[in-house]
N, C-alpha and C positions, 0 to 999 in steps of 0.2 A: 345454402348461400355462406360463404365466409363473414365472420364478423371481424370487423375492423376496429371493433370496442373491447376486444377480449385476446391475451394471449398466454399461451402456456409456456412458462418457463421449465424446464428441467435442468435438474441442479445436482452435480455430480460433488461430493463433497462427504467428509468422513465425520463432519460434527454431528451432532445428537439434534433431533428437530426441534426441541424447544429452544437451542442456542440459534439454529436457522430462523424460526420463526422469530423470532427476539431481533435478529439481524434483517430480516423481509419487511418485519413490521417499521424498524425506523427507517430505513429506506424508501419506504412506500410514502410514509410520513414526506421526507424531505425533496423527494422528486415529482410528486403530487398534490402539491400544497393548492394547486388551483382546480382540480378536479378530483369527483369522489369515488374511490374505486374499493373493492376488496381484493385482498389479495391469499386466501388462504393456502397456506403449504403441506401438503400430503406425503405419505409413504409413497414410494411409486412401487404396486406391484411386479413390476416388470424387470426392477433389478434384480440385473446377477453379478453378484461379486465376480466372479470369474471373467467376466466378461472385460474389466478393466486391461486386462494384459493380451485381448487380442488385437488385432490390426485389420480391420481399421475400425475405426471409433462407431462403436451404435452406441450414440447418447442416451435411448429409452433404456435400453440394458445398461448401459455405466453411473444409469441417473438415480441415484438413492431418492431423491426426492423430488416433487414437482410441486410449481404455485400454478394456482389459477388466477389468473390478475385482468380484471375487467372494470371498466365503469358501472357505476351504480345505474345510468341510464344512458341512452346512448341520443347525446345531444351535438349535433353536428359541430358545436363551438369548443366541444371537450374533444374533437378528432386528434387535432393536431397536438395538444398538449399532453395528451394522453400517450400515442405514441413514441414524441421525444421523451417522454418521463420513461417508458419501457425502454429506450438505447440508455437513459440514464442509470436506471436500476441494474440493465446487466452488464453495463460497466465497472458498477461500483461492486458489484456480486463478484465478475471475474476478479477486481483488484484485491479482492479478500483469499484469491488462491484456488476459486472454485471453477470448474467450467460448468457454464452457461450456456447451453442451448435454447432460441427462442423459436416456438411451434406457433404462428401465425401469419395472416395475409400480407404483415409485411417485412417477411423476413430480409427483403433486399435492401431494405431501410438499416434494419439491425446489422448487414454485413457492410453497406456503405459507411456507417457511423464507429462500429466498432471496430472493423477488419475481420471478424471471421463471426460467422453462423454456419452449422451443419449443412452442409450437402454433399452429394453425390459426387461432387468433381472435389471439394476439400472437404472429406469427412475429420481430416485430424485437427484438433483445436492447437494453438500456437503454446509452444511452451509442453507439451504433452511428451511425458517420456513413457515409454515402454521396454522391458524387459523381456526380452524372447527367448523362450528355454531351447 
């Protein structure tokens, strides 16, 4: 069964991992003041730099990093604040010019509140420009 207290965020950016970790840590403190979460950031072993020039967008291959965001415990009082915190985190990461795709059981909420999340029907992130050769 999928975990409503967990979300992977695929982050397409050229930042170095240490800078991104600092940004994610700061935003997690902002967005989850009432919920105890962990949000480690990792290099994505499935990242393929040349995939960024392909259409349609393939978020796993295009994302240099991913973050595993989850609550420290599954407390029903934390569910709504956790999911709204993920929405806020995605919005703020995107404001920094990153393409962020959430992979979780509440992706519909991400789409409804941020305007986009990768789907087969809508794979292209808003504002993505690809120069085809």
